[in-house]
C-alpha positions in Angstrom: -6.8 -9.7 46.3 -9.2 -12.1 44.7 -12.0 -11.2 47.0 -11.6 -7.4 46.2 -11.7 -8.4 42.4 -14.9 -10.3 43.0 -16.7 -7.3 44.4 -15.8 -4.8 41.6 -18.9 -3.6 39.7 -17.7 -2.9 36.2 -20.8 -0.9 35.4 -20.1 1.7 38.2 -17.5 4.5 38.3 -14.9 3.5 40.9 -14.6 7.3 41.7 -18.1 8.2 42.4 -20.0 4.9 42.3 -22.6 6.2 39.6 -23.4 4.3 36.4 -20.6 4.5 33.9 -22.7 3.6 30.9 -19.7 1.7 29.3 -21.2 0.2 26.0 -17.9 -2.0 25.9 -19.2 -3.6 29.2 -22.9 -3.9 28.0 -21.5 -5.7 25.0 -19.4 -8.1 27.1 -22.1 -8.9 29.4 -24.9 -9.2 26.9 -23.1 -10.4 23.8 -25.0 -8.0 21.9 -23.1 -5.2 19.6 -23.5 -1.8 20.9 -22.9 1.7 19.4 -19.6 3.3 20.0 -19.0 4.1 23.8 -19.1 7.6 24.9 -15.6 7.4 26.1 -14.2 7.0 22.3 -15.0 10.8 21.9 -14.3 12.0 25.4 -11.8 14.4 26.4 -10.1 13.0 29.5 -7.6 15.9 30.2 -9.4 17.0 33.5 -10.2 13.4 34.6 -8.5 12.6 38.1 -7.1 9.4 37.0 -4.6 9.0 39.8 -7.5 9.0 42.0 -8.9 5.6 40.6 -8.3 3.0 43.2 -5.5 0.5 42.3 -7.6 -2.5 42.5 -10.3 -1.1 39.9 -7.8 0.1 37.3 -8.4 -1.8 34.1 -11.5 -3.4 35.4 -14.2 -0.7 35.9 -14.5 2.6 33.6 -15.1 6.1 35.2 -18.3 8.0 34.4 -18.6 10.9 31.8 -18.9 13.4 34.8 -15.7 12.3 36.3 -14.0 11.9 33.0 -14.8 15.5 32.5 -13.3 16.5 36.0 -16.5 17.8 37.3 -16.6 17.5 40.9 -19.5 15.5 42.6 -22.3 17.7 44.0 -22.8 17.6 47.8 
C-alpha cells in the first residue's frame, strides 16, 4: 500500500487526471498563503464521489468539473 500512496499526485483529480487547482494543496506545498480554494463555495451534490478510488480518498481532491458532475468529453 505504501507504494501506491507514494505515487498519488495530490495536484491531480483522481477521477479524470486533470489539475484540481486545490489552493490548500498549493499552500501546503509552497508554505505560501492562498486565497480560499474554489471548493469552499462549490456544490458537490452531483459529484460522483463514490467513484473516487479508495487509495486516493483524503489524499487528492477532485477537480471543479468532476465536482459539478460534468462528464469527461471524449
